[in-house]
C-alpha positions as CSV (number, residue, x, y, z in Angstrom):
1,M,-7.0,3.3,11.1
2,I,-7.6,1.1,8.3
3,D,-9.1,1.3,5.0
4,S,-11.2,-1.0,2.7
5,C,-8.0,-0.7,0.3
6,T,-5.2,-1.8,2.9
7,A,-7.5,-4.5,4.1
8,F,-7.5,-5.8,0.4
9,V,-3.8,-5.7,-0.2
10,A,-3.1,-7.6,3.3
11,M,-6.0,-9.9,2.6
12,Y,-4.1,-10.7,-1.1
13,Y,-0.6,-11.3,0.7
14,A,-2.3,-13.8,3.2
15,L,-3.6,-15.8,0.7
16,D,-0.7,-15.3,-1.5
17,A,1.7,-16.8,1.3
18,A,-0.8,-19.6,2.1
19,W,-0.4,-20.5,-1.5
20,D,3.5,-20.4,-1.4
21,D,2.9,-22.8,2.0
22,G,1.6,-25.3,-0.1
23,A,-2.1,-24.8,-0.3
24,K,-1.9,-24.9,-3.8
25,T,-5.7,-25.7,-5.2
26,D,-7.4,-24.6,-8.3
27,E,-9.6,-22.5,-6.7
28,L,-6.9,-20.5,-4.6
29,R,-5.2,-19.9,-8.1
30,S,-7.9,-18.9,-9.4
31,Y,-8.8,-16.1,-6.9
32,L,-5.6,-14.8,-6.1
33,S,-4.9,-14.4,-10.2
34,E,-8.5,-12.0,-9.7
35,I,-7.4,-10.0,-6.6
36,N,-4.3,-9.3,-7.3
37,P,-4.0,-5.7,-6.7
38,F,-0.5,-5.6,-8.7
39,I,-1.5,-5.8,-12.1
40,W,-2.4,-2.2,-12.9
41,K,-1.2,1.1,-11.4
42,S,-4.1,1.8,-9.8
43,K,-5.7,0.3,-6.9
44,G,-7.9,-2.3,-7.0
45,S,-7.3,-5.5,-8.3
46,A,-7.3,-7.4,-11.2
47,D,-11.1,-8.2,-11.9
48,P,-12.1,-4.6,-10.5
49,A,-15.6,-6.3,-9.1
50,H,-13.6,-8.1,-6.0
51,C,-12.3,-5.0,-5.2
52,I,-15.5,-2.9,-5.5
53,E,-17.3,-5.6,-3.8
54,L,-14.7,-5.5,-0.3
55,K,-15.0,-2.1,-0.6
56,E,-18.3,-1.9,-0.6
57,A,-19.3,-4.6,2.2
58,Y,-16.3,-3.0,4.2
59,E,-17.6,0.5,4.1
60,S,-20.9,-0.8,5.0
61,K,-20.0,-2.9,8.2
62,L,-17.1,-0.6,8.9
63,G,-17.6,2.8,7.7
64,E,-14.4,4.3,5.3
65,A,-11.9,3.5,8.0
66,A,-11.8,0.2,10.8
67,S,-9.4,-0.6,13.8
68,N,-6.7,-3.1,13.0
69,Q,-8.7,-5.8,15.0
70,E,-11.9,-4.9,13.0
71,A,-10.7,-5.1,9.7
72,Y,-8.8,-8.3,10.5
73,Y,-12.4,-9.6,11.8
74,F,-13.9,-8.1,8.7
75,V,-11.9,-10.1,5.9
76,E,-12.2,-13.5,8.1
77,E,-16.2,-13.1,7.8
78,Y,-15.7,-11.6,4.2
79,L,-13.5,-14.8,3.0
80,R,-15.8,-17.1,4.9
81,R,-18.4,-15.9,2.5
82,V,-16.3,-16.1,-0.6
83,N,-14.9,-19.6,0.6
84,P,-14.9,-21.0,3.6
85,E,-11.6,-22.9,3.4
86,F,-10.2,-19.6,2.2
87,A,-11.1,-17.9,5.7
88,S,-9.3,-20.8,6.9
89,L,-6.5,-20.2,5.1
90,F,-5.8,-16.6,5.7
91,C,-6.4,-17.7,10.2
92,S,-3.8,-20.4,9.5
93,I,-1.4,-17.9,8.1
94,V,-1.9,-14.3,9.9
95,S,-3.2,-14.0,13.6
96,A,-4.8,-10.9,14.5
97,T,-1.6,-10.0,16.1
98,E,0.4,-10.3,13.3
99,W,-1.7,-8.9,11.5
100,E,-1.3,-5.6,13.5
101,N,2.6,-6.3,12.9
102,V,2.4,-6.1,9.2
103,L,0.0,-3.0,8.2
104,P,2.1,-0.3,8.7
105,E,4.3,-1.8,6.6
106,I,1.5,-2.3,3.6
107,E,0.5,1.1,4.2
108,E,3.7,2.2,3.8
109,Q,4.0,0.3,0.5
110,L,0.6,1.7,-1.1
111,K,1.6,5.6,-0.2
112,D,5.0,4.5,-1.9
113,S,2.8,3.1,-5.1
114,H,0.1,5.5,-5.6
């Protein structure tokens, strides 16, 4: 089961990978800067409002934790509301299957860093 923090970090990694693959728009640069979960030692993002907003939406829809698939489709839907281009980039970088494969690594990383 995946909590909102893990989904948030996985979302960040996917969008960051899209940036690295050439999707270098001002909108994506700005969003990545605002959602960067590694600026502060505590869980969250550079602009805490983003992490809080995702957490509230996630828990309202899925509860405190959800299956890998539910989390993937939630993030896709969430990004579609934020910026449809971000949702397209997210889906072009990571499939639902790839998402499931990387989540254990992210969970381990988050456990080690907090």
